[in-house]
C-alpha positions as CSV (number, residue, x, y, z in Angstrom):
1,X,-144.4,3.4,-173.7
2,X,-146.1,6.1,-171.9
3,X,-145.6,7.0,-168.3
4,X,-149.4,6.4,-167.6
5,X,-149.0,2.8,-169.0
6,X,-145.8,2.2,-166.8
7,X,-147.7,3.6,-163.6
8,X,-150.6,1.1,-164.2
9,X,-147.9,-1.6,-164.5
10,X,-147.0,-1.0,-160.8
11,X,-150.1,0.1,-159.2
12,X,-152.3,-2.7,-160.5
13,X,-150.3,-5.7,-159.1
14,X,-149.7,-3.5,-155.8
15,X,-153.5,-3.1,-155.5
16,X,-153.9,-6.8,-156.1
17,X,-151.4,-7.7,-153.5
18,X,-153.0,-5.3,-150.8
19,X,-156.4,-6.7,-151.6
20,X,-155.3,-10.3,-151.4
21,X,-153.6,-9.6,-148.3
22,X,-156.9,-8.2,-146.5
23,X,-158.7,-11.2,-147.9
24,X,-156.2,-13.5,-146.6
25,X,-156.2,-11.9,-143.1
26,X,-160.0,-12.0,-143.0
27,X,-160.2,-15.6,-144.0
28,X,-157.1,-16.6,-141.4
29,X,-159.1,-14.7,-138.4
30,X,-162.5,-16.3,-139.5
31,X,-160.5,-19.8,-139.1
32,X,-159.1,-18.9,-136.1
33,X,-162.5,-17.8,-134.7
34,X,-163.7,-21.0,-135.9
35,X,-161.3,-23.1,-134.4
36,X,-161.7,-21.3,-130.9
37,X,-165.3,-22.0,-131.5
38,X,-164.8,-25.6,-132.0
39,X,-162.4,-25.9,-129.1
40,X,-165.0,-24.0,-126.8
41,X,-167.6,-26.4,-128.1
42,X,-165.7,-29.4,-127.5
43,X,-164.8,-28.4,-123.9
44,X,-168.3,-27.6,-123.3
45,X,-169.1,-31.0,-124.7
46,X,-166.7,-32.7,-122.4
47,X,-167.9,-30.9,-119.4
48,X,-171.5,-31.5,-120.4
49,X,-170.8,-35.4,-120.6
50,X,-170.3,-35.3,-117.0
51,X,-173.9,-34.2,-116.2
52,X,-172.9,-31.4,-114.1
53,X,-176.1,-29.7,-112.5
54,X,-176.6,-25.7,-113.7
55,X,-175.3,-25.1,-109.8
56,X,-172.2,-26.8,-110.6
57,X,-171.5,-25.3,-114.1
58,X,-172.1,-22.1,-112.3
59,X,-169.6,-22.9,-109.6
60,X,-167.0,-23.5,-112.1
61,X,-167.6,-20.5,-114.2
62,X,-167.2,-18.6,-110.9
63,X,-164.2,-20.0,-109.6
64,X,-161.8,-20.6,-112.5
65,X,-158.8,-20.9,-110.2
66,X,-159.2,-23.9,-107.9
67,X,-156.4,-24.5,-105.5
68,X,-154.8,-28.2,-105.0
69,X,-152.5,-29.3,-102.2
70,X,-149.0,-30.3,-103.2
71,X,-146.5,-31.7,-100.9
72,X,-142.6,-31.4,-101.1
73,X,-141.5,-35.1,-100.5
74,X,-144.1,-37.7,-100.3
75,X,-142.8,-40.0,-103.1
76,X,-144.2,-41.4,-105.2
77,X,-147.6,-40.0,-104.8
78,X,-147.0,-36.1,-104.0
79,X,-143.7,-34.2,-104.4
80,X,-141.9,-31.5,-106.2
81,X,-139.0,-31.5,-108.4
82,X,-137.6,-27.9,-109.2
83,X,-140.6,-26.8,-107.6
84,X,-142.8,-28.7,-110.3
85,X,-145.4,-30.9,-108.7
86,X,-144.8,-34.6,-109.5
87,X,-146.3,-37.8,-108.4
88,X,-149.1,-40.2,-108.9
89,X,-152.0,-37.9,-107.2
90,X,-150.7,-35.1,-109.2
91,X,-151.3,-36.9,-112.3
92,X,-154.5,-38.0,-111.1
93,X,-155.5,-34.4,-110.4
94,X,-154.4,-33.3,-113.8
95,X,-156.8,-35.9,-115.4
96,X,-159.6,-34.7,-113.4
97,X,-159.2,-31.1,-114.2
98,X,-158.7,-32.0,-117.8
99,X,-162.1,-33.2,-117.9
100,X,-163.3,-30.1,-116.3
101,X,-161.1,-27.9,-118.9
102,X,-159.4,-26.0,-115.8
103,X,-155.9,-25.7,-115.1
104,X,-155.3,-26.7,-111.6
105,X,-153.5,-24.4,-109.5
106,X,-150.9,-26.5,-106.9
107,X,-150.2,-24.8,-103.7
108,X,-147.0,-26.3,-102.2
109,X,-146.4,-26.6,-98.3
110,X,-143.3,-26.9,-96.7
111,X,-144.9,-29.6,-94.4
112,X,-148.0,-31.9,-94.3
113,X,-149.1,-29.7,-91.2
114,X,-148.9,-26.6,-93.2
115,X,-150.8,-28.1,-95.8
116,X,-153.6,-29.2,-93.5
117,X,-153.6,-25.6,-91.9
118,X,-153.9,-23.9,-95.3
119,X,-156.7,-26.5,-96.1
120,X,-158.6,-25.7,-92.7
121,X,-158.2,-21.9,-93.4
122,X,-159.7,-22.0,-96.9
123,X,-156.3,-21.2,-98.6
124,X,-156.7,-24.6,-100.3
125,X,-159.5,-25.9,-102.0
126,X,-158.6,-29.6,-102.5
127,X,-156.5,-32.0,-100.9
128,X,-155.7,-34.9,-102.6
129,X,-153.9,-38.2,-101.5
130,X,-155.3,-38.0,-98.0
131,X,-156.3,-40.6,-95.4
132,X,-159.9,-40.2,-93.7
133,X,-159.8,-40.1,-90.0
134,X,-162.8,-39.3,-87.6
135,X,-161.0,-36.0,-86.6
136,X,-160.6,-34.8,-90.2
137,X,-164.3,-35.8,-90.8
138,X,-165.4,-33.0,-88.3
139,X,-163.9,-30.4,-90.7
140,X,-163.9,-31.8,-94.4
141,X,-165.9,-34.0,-96.8
142,X,-164.1,-36.9,-98.3
143,X,-164.5,-38.5,-101.5
144,X,-164.6,-42.3,-101.9
145,X,-161.3,-44.1,-101.6
146,X,-159.5,-43.9,-104.8
147,X,-156.2,-46.0,-104.0
148,X,-155.5,-48.7,-101.6
149,X,-152.3,-50.4,-100.4
150,X,-151.8,-52.3,-97.3
151,X,-149.7,-51.0,-94.5
152,X,-146.5,-52.9,-93.9
153,X,-143.9,-53.0,-91.4
154,X,-140.4,-52.5,-92.8
155,X,-137.2,-53.7,-90.8
156,X,-133.8,-54.8,-91.4
157,X,-133.2,-58.2,-92.9
158,X,-130.7,-59.0,-90.0
159,X,-133.3,-58.0,-87.3
160,X,-135.5,-60.8,-85.5
161,X,-138.9,-61.1,-87.4
162,X,-141.8,-59.2,-85.8
163,X,-144.7,-61.3,-85.1
164,X,-147.1,-58.4,-83.7
165,X,-146.8,-55.2,-82.3
166,X,-146.3,-56.4,-78.8
167,X,-142.6,-57.4,-80.0
168,X,-142.2,-53.8,-80.5
169,X,-142.3,-52.8,-77.3
170,X,-139.1,-50.6,-75.8
171,X,-138.3,-50.2,-79.7
172,X,-138.1,-47.1,-82.1
173,X,-140.2,-46.6,-85.0
174,X,-139.4,-43.9,-87.5
175,X,-142.4,-42.0,-88.9
176,X,-142.9,-39.0,-91.0
177,X,-143.7,-35.8,-88.8
178,X,-147.5,-35.0,-88.4
179,X,-148.9,-38.2,-90.2
180,X,-151.9,-39.9,-88.8
181,X,-149.7,-43.0,-88.2
182,X,-147.9,-41.1,-85.6
183,X,-151.0,-40.2,-83.2
184,X,-152.4,-43.5,-84.0
185,X,-149.6,-45.3,-82.8
186,X,-149.1,-43.2,-79.7
187,X,-152.7,-43.6,-79.0
188,X,-152.7,-47.4,-79.2
189,X,-149.3,-48.2,-78.7
190,X,-147.8,-46.1,-75.9
191,X,-145.0,-48.6,-75.2
192,X,-143.3,-48.1,-78.9
193,X,-141.3,-44.9,-79.0
194,X,-142.1,-42.9,-81.9
195,X,-139.2,-41.0,-83.9
196,X,-140.7,-38.2,-86.1
197,X,-138.6,-37.4,-89.2
198,X,-139.1,-35.4,-92.4
199,X,-140.6,-37.9,-94.7
200,X,-140.6,-41.4,-95.4
201,X,-137.4,-41.8,-97.4
202,X,-135.5,-40.7,-94.4
203,X,-137.6,-43.1,-92.1
204,X,-136.3,-46.1,-94.6
205,X,-132.8,-44.6,-94.3
206,X,-133.0,-44.3,-90.4
207,X,-134.1,-48.0,-90.5
208,X,-131.4,-49.4,-92.8
209,X,-128.7,-47.5,-90.7
210,X,-130.0,-48.9,-87.5
211,X,-131.1,-45.5,-85.9
212,X,-134.7,-47.1,-85.7
213,X,-135.9,-50.4,-85.8
214,X,-138.6,-50.2,-88.1
215,X,-141.0,-47.9,-90.0
216,X,-144.7,-48.1,-91.4
217,X,-145.7,-47.2,-95.0
218,X,-148.1,-48.6,-97.4
219,X,-146.7,-51.5,-99.7
220,X,-146.9,-49.8,-102.9
221,X,-144.9,-46.8,-101.7
222,X,-142.5,-48.9,-99.8
223,X,-141.9,-51.2,-103.4
224,X,-141.1,-47.7,-104.8
225,X,-138.8,-46.2,-102.2
226,X,-136.8,-49.4,-101.8
227,X,-136.0,-49.4,-105.6
228,X,-135.7,-45.7,-106.2
229,X,-133.1,-45.3,-103.4
230,X,-131.5,-48.5,-103.5
231,X,-132.1,-49.9,-99.7
232,X,-130.6,-53.2,-99.8
233,X,-130.9,-54.4,-96.3
234,X,-134.7,-53.7,-95.5
235,X,-137.6,-56.5,-95.7
236,X,-141.4,-56.4,-95.0
237,X,-142.4,-57.9,-91.7
238,X,-145.6,-59.9,-91.0
239,X,-146.3,-57.6,-88.2
240,X,-149.4,-55.4,-89.1
241,X,-152.3,-57.2,-88.4
242,X,-154.3,-54.2,-86.8
243,X,-157.5,-53.6,-88.9
244,X,-158.0,-50.0,-87.9
245,X,-154.3,-49.2,-88.9
246,X,-155.0,-50.8,-92.1
247,X,-158.3,-48.6,-92.4
248,X,-156.3,-45.5,-92.9
249,X,-154.3,-46.7,-95.7
250,X,-156.9,-45.5,-98.2
251,X,-156.5,-42.4,-100.1
252,X,-159.3,-39.9,-100.9
253,X,-159.8,-36.3,-102.0
254,X,-161.0,-33.9,-99.5
255,X,-162.9,-30.4,-99.6
256,X,-164.1,-28.3,-96.9
257,X,-167.8,-28.8,-95.3
258,X,-168.5,-25.5,-96.7
259,X,-167.8,-26.7,-100.4
260,X,-169.4,-29.7,-100.8
261,X,-170.6,-28.7,-104.4
262,X,-166.8,-28.9,-105.4
263,X,-166.6,-32.6,-104.3
264,X,-169.6,-33.6,-106.2
265,X,-168.0,-32.0,-109.4
266,X,-164.7,-33.9,-108.6
267,X,-166.2,-37.1,-108.0
268,X,-168.2,-36.7,-111.4
269,X,-165.0,-36.0,-113.4
270,X,-163.2,-38.7,-111.6
271,X,-165.9,-41.2,-112.6
272,X,-165.3,-40.4,-116.3
273,X,-161.7,-41.8,-116.4
274,X,-161.0,-44.9,-117.7
275,X,-159.2,-47.8,-116.3
276,X,-156.8,-47.7,-118.9
277,X,-156.1,-44.2,-118.0
278,X,-155.7,-45.1,-114.3
279,X,-153.4,-48.1,-115.2
280,X,-151.0,-45.7,-117.3
281,X,-150.2,-43.3,-114.2
282,X,-149.9,-46.5,-112.0
283,X,-147.4,-48.0,-114.5
284,X,-145.6,-44.8,-114.4
285,X,-145.1,-44.4,-110.7
286,X,-145.0,-47.9,-109.4
287,X,-144.6,-50.2,-112.6
288,X,-145.6,-53.2,-110.4
289,X,-147.2,-55.2,-113.5
290,X,-143.6,-55.4,-115.3
291,X,-142.2,-56.6,-112.0
292,X,-140.7,-60.4,-112.1
293,X,-140.4,-60.4,-108.5
294,X,-143.9,-61.9,-107.2
295,X,-143.4,-61.1,-103.5
296,X,-143.0,-57.4,-104.3
297,X,-146.1,-57.4,-106.5
298,X,-148.6,-59.0,-104.2
299,X,-149.2,-58.3,-100.9
300,X,-148.3,-61.5,-99.4
301,X,-147.0,-61.9,-95.8
302,X,-143.7,-63.9,-95.0
303,X,-146.2,-66.5,-93.6
304,X,-148.3,-66.8,-96.7
305,X,-145.1,-66.8,-99.0
306,X,-143.9,-69.8,-97.0
307,X,-147.1,-71.5,-97.2
308,X,-147.0,-71.3,-101.1
309,X,-143.2,-72.8,-101.0
310,X,-144.4,-75.7,-99.3
311,X,-147.5,-76.4,-100.8
312,X,-145.9,-76.8,-104.2
313,X,-149.3,-77.5,-106.0
314,X,-152.6,-76.2,-105.6
315,X,-155.7,-78.8,-106.6
316,X,-158.9,-77.2,-107.9
317,X,-162.4,-78.2,-109.0
318,X,-164.7,-77.1,-111.6
319,X,-168.0,-77.4,-112.9
320,X,-167.7,-79.9,-115.7
321,X,-170.4,-78.5,-118.0
322,X,-171.1,-74.8,-117.4
323,X,-169.7,-73.2,-120.6
324,X,-168.5,-70.4,-121.4
325,X,-167.8,-70.1,-117.7
326,X,-166.0,-73.4,-117.4
327,X,-166.0,-76.9,-118.4
328,X,-163.7,-80.0,-118.7
329,X,-163.1,-81.1,-122.1
330,X,-160.6,-84.1,-122.9
331,X,-159.5,-84.1,-119.1
332,X,-158.4,-80.4,-119.3
333,X,-160.0,-77.3,-118.3
334,X,-161.8,-75.0,-120.7
335,X,-163.7,-71.6,-120.4
336,X,-163.2,-68.5,-118.6
337,X,-162.1,-70.4,-115.5
338,X,-159.1,-71.6,-117.5
339,X,-157.8,-68.1,-118.3
340,X,-158.1,-67.0,-114.4
341,X,-156.2,-70.4,-113.4
342,X,-153.4,-69.4,-116.0
343,X,-153.3,-66.0,-114.5
344,X,-153.3,-67.3,-110.8
345,X,-150.2,-69.5,-112.0
346,X,-148.4,-66.7,-113.6
347,X,-148.6,-64.3,-110.3
348,X,-148.2,-67.1,-107.7
349,X,-145.5,-68.9,-109.4
350,X,-147.1,-72.3,-108.4
351,X,-148.6,-75.1,-110.1
352,X,-152.5,-75.6,-110.3
353,X,-153.9,-79.2,-110.8
354,X,-157.2,-80.0,-112.2
355,X,-159.2,-83.0,-110.0
356,X,-161.4,-84.3,-112.5
357,X,-165.3,-84.6,-111.7
358,X,-168.1,-85.7,-113.4
359,X,-170.8,-83.5,-111.7
360,X,-171.1,-80.0,-109.8
361,X,-172.0,-82.0,-106.6
362,X,-169.0,-83.9,-106.9
363,X,-166.9,-80.9,-107.1
364,X,-168.5,-79.5,-104.0
365,X,-167.9,-82.8,-102.1
366,X,-163.8,-82.5,-103.4
367,X,-163.5,-79.3,-101.7
368,X,-165.7,-80.2,-98.6
369,X,-163.8,-83.4,-98.1
370,X,-160.3,-81.7,-98.7
371,X,-159.4,-83.6,-101.9
372,X,-159.2,-80.3,-103.6
373,X,-158.1,-77.0,-102.3
374,X,-160.3,-74.3,-104.2
375,X,-163.2,-73.7,-106.6
376,X,-162.1,-70.9,-108.9
377,X,-165.7,-69.9,-109.8
378,X,-168.6,-70.3,-107.2
379,X,-171.6,-68.4,-106.0
380,X,-171.3,-67.6,-102.4
381,X,-174.4,-69.3,-100.3
382,X,-175.1,-69.4,-96.4
383,X,-174.8,-73.2,-96.6
384,X,-171.6,-73.1,-98.6
385,X,-170.1,-70.6,-96.1
386,X,-170.1,-73.2,-93.4
387,X,-167.5,-75.2,-94.9
388,X,-165.9,-72.7,-97.4
389,X,-164.0,-69.2,-97.3
390,X,-165.0,-66.9,-100.1
391,X,-163.1,-64.0,-101.8
392,X,-164.8,-60.9,-102.6
393,X,-166.8,-61.2,-106.0
394,X,-164.4,-60.8,-109.3
395,X,-166.8,-61.7,-111.7
396,X,-170.6,-60.4,-112.2
């Protein structure tokens, strides 16, 4: 065999390998480019689905880093673990920014007052999980409320039950330093001593150890803290009937008044989040739907809980022929109302008993005369309001 023949056997395969490498490289690079274009297209599509205006899109383009507040120790809404932001509010912000295809930049403050100072000095763009007050509205724009949990008074089981705030005169309440509830209590109830502590977990600890008589917290957060830290001697009192105090238990997003366009963007992104997504993070941080303890799940006062125990059965009437809403078949309720009644029984742990009727007029008369306690589905009218109390609408 000649030397030329041997060289050809070496060179030709080598050339083919080199050629294949460059072809593969170009194809691989093209695929990556296509994937990147598709990703950008998907991201753009997500943002387009939010119906952002050209001005709002320009804002996002010119502000790729938006700074978000992060507290160190407001468990379970907003806190840090090893420097990493955690909590319900944090997860909600992440969902919103995922819609906007932006990575949120969290700014952690050593205290709530420091966070507010940074916010008012434009070092933070968005504060989340914040209560709306008249004073704060002078400096900031607030979103619609996205979370509500009734404020409750927490005290020791062994202490006398508080009927109202007058029973707290001369007593000590532990509250987290800098919270709006501190100024509210001092302004409206000056005879109650306020002991400011670093955070809500310490406030609970002070109450359990007897260093303070009570504390105030949102019900869902109180549920979490009692389970998380194993407080065994704490109970919810029937003490908070102050409507104004309950009014500051809603949570909002806030931006500076000079940055209203950002609020519009945030609310559009938030509106795209599904109830299922909200339920996932609620279950993650509160787990209320899995709890078997009814008194911890529903915001009942001690008085309401006692009422149900003494009641033993709740009697109700329905429209006998109003399907698929409701009806009576073989002396049993059917239709949508039957499902609502099952839910009420499950949640309230009390028996619901159907009072049979032959007409809608008879249904109204049964409730009006006190022979039945409730009508599960009824339209609100001025005439009926004279003898009935109505819930907020739950079916439209």
